C-alpha positions in Angstrom: 208.6 61.2 115.6 207.6 61.5 119.2 210.4 63.4 120.9 209.0 64.1 124.4 206.1 63.1 126.6 204.7 64.9 129.6 201.9 63.3 131.5 200.7 61.4 134.5 202.1 58.0 135.4 199.3 55.5 135.5 201.2 52.2 135.9 204.8 51.5 136.7 206.2 48.0 136.3 209.8 47.5 135.2 210.7 48.0 132.4 207.3 49.5 131.3 205.5 52.7 132.2 202.0 53.7 131.2 201.8 57.5 130.8 198.5 59.3 130.4 198.9 62.3 128.1 195.6 64.2 127.9 193.6 61.0 127.7 196.0 58.9 125.5 197.9 56.1 127.3 201.5 55.6 126.0 203.3 52.4 126.8 207.0 53.4 127.3 210.0 51.1 127.7 212.6 52.6 130.1 216.0 51.6 131.5 216.3 50.7 135.2 218.1 54.1 135.7 215.1 55.9 134.4 212.6 53.6 136.1 214.0 54.4 139.5 214.1 58.2 138.7 210.4 58.2 137.9 208.0 59.0 140.8 205.2 56.7 141.8 201.9 56.4 139.9 199.8 59.6 140.0 202.8 61.9 139.5 203.6 64.0 136.5 206.6 63.0 134.6 208.5 64.3 131.5 210.4 61.9 129.4 212.7 62.4 126.4 211.7 59.6 123.9 213.0 57.6 121.0 210.4 56.0 118.7 211.3 52.9 116.8 209.2 51.6 113.9 210.1 48.2 112.4 208.2 45.9 110.1 206.9 43.8 113.1 206.8 46.3 116.0 206.6 49.9 117.1 208.3 50.7 120.4 208.6 53.9 122.4 211.7 54.3 124.7 211.8 56.9 127.4 214.6 58.6 129.3 214.7 61.2 132.1 218.1 62.5 130.8 219.0 63.7 127.3 222.4 62.2 127.8 221.0 58.7 128.3 218.9 59.1 125.2 221.9 60.2 123.2 223.9 57.2 124.5 221.0 54.9 123.5 220.9 56.3 120.0 224.7 55.9 119.6 224.5 52.3 120.5 
């Protein structure tokens, strides 16, 4: 499981972020709360993540606060 990402924001377009982590680009879905907490492209960011694997899709969700990730998991 991918639990945390730290890297450079390459693209920022709600609700998606593209984060460069040592040459690998991760597409991350974020809430609007997290989206507005993230600095502009070119900045370093740390996100707590939740990775979902289903039969038809794999999605990575990112959160700036652990409490927001916990709420997401409980829902």
